[in-house]
C-alpha positions, 0 to 999 in steps of 0.5 A, spaced: 959 548 602 958 549 609 963 553 612 960 553 619 962 545 620 970 546 620 969 552 625 964 547 630 969 542 629 975 546 631 971 549 637 969 542 640 977 540 639 979 546 643 974 545 648 976 538 649 983 540 649 982 545 655 978 540 659 984 535 659 989 540 661 984 542 667 983 535 669 990 534 669 992 540 674 986 538 679 985 531 679 989 526 683 987 518 681 988 512 686 986 505 684 985 500 690 984 493 688 980 488 693 980 482 689 981 479 682 975 480 678 970 474 677 966 474 671 959 471 673 953 468 668 946 468 671 943 461 671 938 460 665 931 457 666 929 452 662 921 452 660 919 445 662 912 446 659 910 441 654 905 441 648 898 437 650 893 434 646 886 434 648 882 429 645 874 429 646 873 423 643 874 417 648 873 410 646 872 404 651 874 397 649 870 392 650 873 384 651 869 378 651 872 372 654 870 365 656 873 360 662 873 353 661 875 350 668 878 342 668 882 339 673 889 338 672 892 331 675 899 333 677 900 325 679 903 327 686 903 323 692 905 326 699 909 321 703 909 321 711 915 324 714 917 320 720 917 324 727 924 326 730 927 322 735 931 324 740 937 320 742 939 320 749 941 315 754 938 309 756 933 309 762 936 308 769 934 302 772 928 303 778 928 300 784 921 300 786 921 295 792 924 295 798 924 291 805 926 294 811 928 290 818 929 294 824 931 292 832 931 297 837 932 297 845 924 299 845 922 296 839 922 289 837 922 288 831 920 293 826 918 290 819 916 294 813 915 292 805 914 296 799 912 293 792 910 297 786 910 295 779 915 297 774 915 304 770 909 305 765 905 310 762 898 306 763 898 304 771 901 304 777 900 297 782 903 296 789 902 294 796 905 296 803 905 293 809 908 295 816 909 292 823 911 295 828 911 293 836 914 294 843 914 291 849 917 296 853 916 298 860 916 305 863 917 308 870 911 312 873 911 317 879 911 312 884 917 309 881 913 303 879 915 299 872 909 298 868 908 295 861 907 300 856 907 296 850 904 297 843 903 293 836 901 296 829 899 292 823 898 296 817 897 293 810 895 297 804 894 295 796 894 301 792 893 303 784 893 309 779 891 308 772 892 314 767 888 316 761 889 321 756 885 327 760 884 324 767 887 319 773 883 314 777 886 312 783 884 308 789 887 304 795 884 298 800 887 296 807 886 294 813 889 296 820 890 293 827 893 297 833 893 295 840 894 300 846 894 299 853 891 304 859 898 303 863 898 310 866 894 312 872 893 316 878 899 313 883 896 316 889 891 311 888 893 304 890 892 299 885 894 293 881 893 292 874 894 286 869 896 287 862 890 283 859 885 288 863 888 294 860 888 292 853 885 295 848 884 293 840 882 297 834 881 294 828 880 298 821 878 297 814 878 303 809 877 304 802 878 310 798 878 312 790 879 318 786 877 320 779 880 327 777 881 331 770 888 333 768 887 338 763 892 344 762 888 349 759 882 353 761 877 350 755 875 345 759 871 344 766 876 341 771 873 336 776 875 332 782 871 326 785 873 322 791 869 317 795 871 313 802 869 308 806 872 306 813 869 302 819 873 301 825 871 296 831 874 296 838 876 290 843 869 292 847 864 291 841 864 299 839 864 300 832 863 306 827 862 306 819 863 312 815 862 314 809 865 320 805 863 323 798 866 330 796 866 333 789 870 339 786 868 342 779 871 349 777 872 352 770 877 358 768 875 363 764 880 369 761 880 372 768 875 369 772 874 362 776 867 359 777 866 353 781 863 349 787 865 344 792 860 339 795 861 334 800 857 328 804 859 325 810 855 319 814 857 316 820 853 310 823 855 308 830 853 302 835 848 303 840 854 303 846 857 309 842 851 313 840 843 312 839 843 316 833 847 317 826 850 323 824 850 326 817 853 332 814 852 335 808 856 341 805 855 345 799 860 351 797 859 355 791 864 360 789 867 365 784 874 368 783 877 373 779 885 374 778 890 378 774 897 377 773 899 379 780 893 379 784 887 373 786 880 374 789 876 369 791 869 369 794 863 364 796 859 361 802 860 355 805 853 351 807 853 346 812 847 341 814 848 337 820 843 332 822 843 328 828 837 323 829 831 328 828 835 334 829 838 338 824 841 345 824 843 349 818 850 353 818 852 359 813 859 361 813 862 367 808 869 364 805 873 369 802 881 370 800 885 376 797 892 376 795 897 380 792 904 379 789 908 385 790 915 383 788 915 377 784 913 372 789 918 375 794 912 378 798 905 376 797 900 379 803 894 375 803 888 375 807 881 371 808 875 369 812 872 362 813 868 358 817 866 350 817 863 344 821 869 339 824 867 332 824 869 329 831 868 322 829 870 315 833 875 314 828 878 321 828 878 321 836 881 314 837 887 316 832 888 323 836 888 319 843 887 312 843 886 312 851 880 315 850 874 311 854 871 306 850 865 308 845 866 315 847 860 319 843 863 326 840 860 332 838 862 336 832 865 342 833 863 349 829 868 354 827 863 360 827 868 365 824 876 365 822 879 371 820 886 370 817 892 374 814 899 374 813 905 374 808 908 369 804 913 368 799 920 366 796 927 369 798 930 366 792 929 359 789 931 355 795 928 359 801 920 359 802 917 363 808 910 363 811 907 367 817 900 368 819 895 371 824 888 368 825 882 370 830 877 364 830 870 363 834 869 356 836 863 352 839 864 345 842 871 345 842 873 338 845 878 337 851 881 331 853 880 330 861 882 324 865 875 320 868 877 321 875 869 323 876 867 316 875 866 311 881 872 307 882 876 310 876 884 310 877 884 316 871 887 311 866 882 313 861 880 319 858 873 323 857 871 329 853 869 336 855 867 341 850 867 349 851 866 355 847 873 358 845 876 365 842 882 363 839 888 367 837 893 364 833 900 366 830 904 361 825 911 361 822 914 356 817 921 357 814 924 352 808 931 353 806 935 349 801 942 352 800 943 346 795 941 339 793 945 336 799 942 340 804 935 342 807 932 345 813 925 346 815 922 349 821 915 350 823 912 354 830 905 355 833 903 359 838 896 360 841 892 364 846 886 360 848 880 364 851 875 359 855 868 360 856 867 356 862 873 351 863 880 354 866 885 352 861 885 349 855 886 342 857 892 338 854 893 343 849 899 346 848 900 354 848 906 353 843 909 348 839 915 347 834 918 342 829 925 343 826 927 338 821 934 338 817 937 333 812 944 332 809 946 328 803 953 326 803 955 324 796 949 319 796 953 315 801 951 317 807 944 321 809 944 325 816 938 327 819 936 331 825 929 333 828 927 337 834 920 337 837 918 341 842 911 343 846 910 348 851 907 347 858 900 344 858 895 343 863 891 337 866 884 337 869 884 333 875 877 334 878 870 338 878 873 342 884 878 346 880 884 342 881 889 341 876 896 340 874 901 343 870 905 338 865 912 341 863 914 343 857 917 338 852 924 338 848 925 331 844 931 331 840 932 325 834 938 324 830 939 318 824 943 316 819 943 312 813 949 308 810 948 306 803 953 301 801 950 300 794 944 302 790 940 296 793 943 295 800 943 300 806 943 300 813 941 305 818 941 307 825 936 312 829 937 315 836 930 317 839 930 322 845 937 323 846 935 328 852 932 322 855 925 325 858 920 321 860 915 327 858 908 326 859 904 327 852 897 325 856 897 326 864 899 320 867 902 317 861 909 318 861 913 316 854 919 312 853 926 315 854 932 314 850 932 309 845 936 306 839 933 303 833 938 299 828 936 296 821 938 294 814 934 296 807 934 292 801 931 294 794 929 290 788 
C-alpha cells in the first residue's frame, strides 16, 4: 500500500481551499446581460455529386423505312363567296342639261343651252350652244354715238370614253363672231356705214386627247393631243392650223424620266403671208424627288421653219422646290425658255380690230428666270407669290394704223420690240366655309423697251377679285372687280402718244333658285359706268343690266 497517496490528496485539498478563500477575499464579480442568448446552427452543405457510369461501347441504331405516296380524295368543293355590298341611299337625280335665256339693256338676246348624257361609267356625250349679241351704241370723244354691236355664235359637240387604264375625249365645233371697227380718231372728219366697218370670223375646230390613268409607278404614263383649227375672215383671209403634242414619263422609286414633243404647222393664204410656218419642239427631262423636295432638269429644243429659213433654239429648263413646313411654306425657283407662236387665230382672239390678214412673227422667250413661295395657310387658304425676269425678242404691240394713207385709225397694226421684263405676281384664295369663297390675283410688270418708247396697250398693273356666297342653296351672290393700270397708245412715228386712264370695272350678280330645275338671275355690269378704253379710240359699254332665267332638266 502506498501511504503517499492520502498525503497528496490531503495537500491538494488544502491548496484548493486556500485558493477559494483567497479569491473570495480579493475578487468582485459583475455580470452584464446584453441580450438573451440565441443559439445558432451552421448551414449544412449537401454533396450534389451523383455517380456517373462511363460506357465505352456506343451502339448507333439503323432504321430502314419505305414511303409510298398516294393522293387522298377529300371530296371538298369550294363555293364562291358573294361580295359584300354596301347598302346606301339611292343616287340623287342629276340635272345634266339646262337652257338659259337672258335679256339686257345692252344684250339682246342671250341664249345658252347645254345637253349631256346621263350618269355612266363608260362614256359622256354632250353638246353646247351659245348665242350672245348686242345692238348698242357708244359715245366717242366728239359726242357722236356710233354703232358698237357684236354677235357670237358658238356650237360645240363633245364626248369622253372611259377605258380601264385610259380615257379618250374629243370635241368638234363651229364658231362665228361679228365685230365692227367703230372707233376712230375723232379729229378726222369722217362718217362710217355699219356695213363698211363689219368684220366676220368663222372658225372650225377639232380636238382629241388620249391619256393614261395609271395611279401606280409601274407603268409608263402618256398623254397625246391632236388639234385642227381653221379660221376665215370677211376679207378672204384664212389660216389652217395643225397641232400634235405628246407627253411620256415614267416614275421610279425616287426618279422621274420623261419627254415632251410637239409639232405645229400653220398654212395661211397669200394675203396673210407668202410662206407657211412649222414649229417642232422636243423637251427631254429627268427629275428626282423626296418627301419634301423635287428637282427637275431638261432642255427645250425648238425648230422654227418659215419658208426656206429655219432657226434652231435651245433653252435650259429646271425646277427646284422644297416643302419646308408641311405644305405651309414651299419656296421654289426655276429657269425656262420657249418659242411663242403668234398665229392669225390667236391674234384676232386677242384683238379683233386688227388689220385684216395681218401677218405675225413668233415671239422668242430667250430666258425666263423665276422664283417664289406658295403654300396653304390651312385647308381653306392658298397663296402664291412669284418674281420673274425675262428676256424676250419680237414681243408684239398693237398700235393704231394712222401711218397708212387715208386711215382713220379704226384698225390696229403690229409692232415688234425686244423687251427686258420684270414681273411680280400674287395670288390668294380663301374659302372660310362651303358657302363663301374669295379669290384675288394681281400682276405688276416693268417693261424695259429696246426701241419703242412704251409697251403700247400693255398695262403695268392688273388685278382681278372674285367673291361668291351661297345662302342656303337658294340665293347665290357674286361680285367681281377688274382693274387695269395706265396704258399708252402710239399715235404716229413722231413720238406722239396718248395715255389711257386706269380702269376699275365692278360687276355684281345674283341668282335665285326657285327649285332644282328653275332659277332666275340678274347681272349688273360696270356699276361705276366708266366708258373706259381697252383699245385706243374704242370705248366700252357703260353701266348695263342683264336679266334672265335658267331651266334644268
